[in-house]
N, C-alpha and C positions, 0 to 999 in steps of 0.2 A: 754311462754322465748322463743319460737320456730321461732315465728313471730319478733321480733325487732333484734333476727341474720338475717332473710331473708334480713331484710331492712338493715342492715349494710354493705350484701358484696352487695346487690344493688346500695348503693352511694355509696361505695367498686369503683366499676368497673367503673360507671358514672364519677367518683372522675380523675379513671385512664383513659379512652378512653377522654376523654377533654384535660386533660393533656399530654395524645400520640398527640393529636391531634394537643395542643398547640408547644409542641415539633418541628411534622414537619411541621406548618408553618413559627417556626423560620428557621430550618434547611432549608426551601424552600427560605425563604423570602432572608438571610447569600445568599447560592450558586447562588439566583437572584443578588447579591447588586455587590458580587464583581466577576461574569458571562460577560462577554467579549460585549455580548449580547446585552449590557443594560450601554456600554462607549458609550460616548458621540462625535456621532462622526457631529454633527449638528447643526450649530446657530443661528436663524434667527432674525434678528434685523430690527426694521422696524418704521421711523418717526423720523432717524440723516437723520439730513445738514450738521448741523458745526461740531457736535461733533462724530471724524469716528469711526470706526467699531471694529475698534482694541483697541481704547483707551473705548469704550462703553464695552468690554468683561475684559478688566486692570481693568479697578473702580469698573467692578458687581463683580470680583473676580470668573470668571469664565473659562475655556479652556479646551479642546477638550482632547478627551481619559478619564475625569472626567466620574465617575461612578453615572448616574441617578439618584440614589438611596438617593446619599447621599446630589447631590442638595440642597441645603433649599431657593424655591421659594422668601419666607418670605427677609431675608439676603440679595440674592441676589437685589430685591425692593429697600431695609434698604442703602445698596451701593449705589446706582446708585442716591437716590435721600439728600445721605448726597454731592455731586456735583452741586453745582448750575449752571452749563450750564444745568439740568435737574430738569423741573418741572413737569413729570408726568410721571412711568412709573411702568412697573407692567412683567413679565417675569411669562413662561407655560412651563412643561415638558412635550414633547409631546412621547412617550416610540413609537419605542426603545432607541431611541437614537436621544432625533433632543430636541431643548429650543429651545421657541419664546418669545424674550425678546421685548417691544414696549415700549417705549419714547416718551413723548412730549417736544422739550427744550422751551430751552428760549432762545427767536429771541430780540433783539436787532430792537427796534421798533423807538428811536429821537438817538437822538445825542445833549448835551446841555453842556452849562461850566458851570466851578464851577472855588472854588479860586484856583485851582492848573494843571487846564487841564481843561479836558472835560472826559466826561460819555454817556454812552449808557443805555437804559433802556430800562423793556424787558415791553412786554405789561400791567401787575400789578407796573409798576411804580418800580419798585427792581432793584438796581442797576447790572451790572453784567459782566462790564468790566472798568476802567478808564485809562488816559497817560494822557501826557503833552502834544505833538502834535495830530494837529489834524488830520485826516486820513482820505483818501477814504473810502467809504461808501454811499452804495446804500438804503441810510433812508434820513426821512427829515433831519434837523438843527433847535433845538427851539431855537431860540430867544425872545429874551425880559427877560431874569432871566438868572440868575447866581445864582447857587446852595449851600448851605454852611455846610462844614460840615460831607460831605455825600461819605463811602467809598463802593469799594465792597461788596455787599450780605446786604448793610441799605435801606429800602424802600422811596420812595419821602413821601411824606404827602401834598403835596400843590395839590388841588382839582382842581388847573384850570389842572395844568399839565394829572395829573389822568383822563380827561376830556376827556382832548386833544388822550392820550392812545386810551382811550374806542373807542374816533369815529375811528382814525388810524384803531384799530385792525379790525372795521367792513367793509374797503375796502380790497381787493383780486391785493395781488401783483405785479400786473403792475400797479394797480393806484397807490400805496406806492412810487414805485421807479419813481411814475411820479412828483412827492411831492419833490423840496429843501428845503423846511422851509417852517417853520411854526410858528409863531410869537402873543407872549400871552400880549405883556408890556398894550397892554389894554386888559384888561381879558374878557368883555363884546362887543367887538371888536375885537377877532381873521383873524386874516388873513393869508393865506398860498398861498404860490406862488409854482407854476409849474417851472417842469427843462429849460421852454418855455419864463420864465417869466411872464406869464398867472396870473392873483391876484383872488384868490378868496377869495370871503370876507365870512365870518364864522359866524362874530354875537358872540354871545354867546353859549356856548355849553347845548346847549338845543335840541330837535328832533334830539339829533345824530343818530339814525338809519335812520333813512329820510334825515338828511344831508350827511353821508353819500352815502345812496343810491341816493342821485343826484349827488353824489361828483364823485363816478361809471359812470355814463352813462355819464357825461359831459366828464370827463377826455375819456374815448373811442371814443367819438365823436370832442375830441380835436384834434386829430393825423389826422382827415381828415376836419379838416373846411378847408371853405372856404375862410376868408377873416379871417387878424389878430383878435385875440381878446384882450385887453384893461383887463378884466376883468370880473368875474358873483359874483353878489350877492345874496346867499340861505342864504341871514336868516331870512326871508320871506317866507312863504306858497309857494311862484311863485318864481321860481325866475326868477334874472334878467340880462341878456349880452350884455356887454358894450360893439361893436367893435373899433378898435380903424378909 
């Protein structure tokens, strides 16, 4: 009978020790949670160009002087992803008082006509803006097609348009800004135009990576070209340049 009693006392002491440790940890956590030492003092936001830092903080629902322990990074990301302008987001707490937020914005890639005006599409074919009057933007106009029944938040299903967006997405920003128009009236004979009226005969929307590389190199050299160029044909493996 003596042995079971000893075991019972040992178990009781062990249980009491565990409970005391848990209680101590809870007290320490509460003390930390309400301590000014863990107040949010710095918010670092990376990746935003179109959406302001103030808007990102407002959308995320985070403000200075909040307790870092009470910030839920999953909720912050969820709030950001509700905004159509944000394609991807992540959030990370950095103790004792810093929050890092990284976003990938939906950037307008082309403007295309619709039945009530114009739409801006991002690289995935998502409509991120709609308006009645054409506005000045440093992105190409997609011509040869008029979209029907699409509004902000909808996605384009036209395969040629999606391939054009894929091609443009592989260009650097400087090259994109040099293009004023991409015409897809004939999907097998897609033609782009530079801001200086030079024609790029892209042809079929195949070998996109190769054609994008040729386009980047050509547009970089176009700035210093000594002779006026009428067009470049990149539909074939060996590009052909026609001078005026």
